[in-house]
N, C-alpha and C positions, 0 to 999 in steps of 0.2 A: 383041580384040588390044591388048596393051597398051600404054600412051602411055609413050613413054622417059622415063626419069627426070629429065633435063636439061629437059623442057619442064615436067614438074609435071602435076599433075592438072588436069583441066578440071572447071571450075566456072563455070556460066554468070552473068556479073557482074549482070544482072538480079537474079537469086535472091539472089545475095551483097547486093545494095542491100534489098531486101525484108526478107531476114534481121537488116539492122541496124536497121530502123527498129523493130522488132517484139522483145517480152519475150520470151524463152521459157518464162514461168510463164505466159502470157495462151494462153488455147484458141483461138487464131486459126487457120483452116484457110491457109497460103500454098499458092495457086493455081500452078501451073507446067507447061509444056508441055515443059519441058528433061529428058526421060526419060535424056540422056545423061549428066548432072551427078553430077559423083562427089560421096559423103557423105563430109565433112570433121567433123572435133570440134567445129566451131563450131556446127555443124547438130543437134547434140545435145540430145533436150528439144523441139524443134519439131516439129510437124506440117505434112504438106505434102498438098496434094492433089494428086497426079500425073495426067495426062492419059491415057488410055488408048485415044483415039481415040473413045471413045462420052461419057465423063462422067469425073468426078475421084473418083478412089481413096485416101481418108484413109490418108497412110502417117504411123504416128509413130516418130520415129527415135531410137532406141535406141543405147549404146555399140559393139554388135556389127554393127552395120550400118555401120560405118565405112570406107569404103575400098570399098564397094560402088557401083553406079547406081542413082539413085530408081527407074529404068525396071525392075527387077530385083524389084519388092515391089509393081508395080500391072501385073498381067496383061492381057495383050489379047485373049486367048482365052478363051472362057466353054467348059468342060466340061459337055458335056450327055452324060447315062450311056451305055454302050453297052446293046445289044441291040435292043430293038424288041416287036413283039407278044408273043411267048414270055414274054422277061422281066418285060412288066408284067405279065401274070397272075401267074406265080413270085412277085412283088413282093406284089401282092394279096393272093392265100393266103397267106403270111408275117404280114401285116397282120392278115388274118383268125381266124388262128389264136392270134396275141396277143391279141385281142380276146376271144376266146372263155376263153382261160385265165385273164385277170381275171375 
């Protein structure tokens, strides 16, 4: 749900404080738990370590990301392929056929 225009975008004040201390050219990862902070134009060029519940995922901010939230670029769920025993057998057969062709 969008935040009202009169309130403006939400950016964590601690995050803004960390950005002001560091230059964008430095290859420093700024760690943050604030996944709900909106990306502003001042953040372009910085690398953020966004916490996904387990570890920090590095997110390099570019111009196209402005207006989105930091959490959108740090997935919290890991996709493990569909299938099972049968799918695993099919994949091993494909690998074997590729190896024999070479």
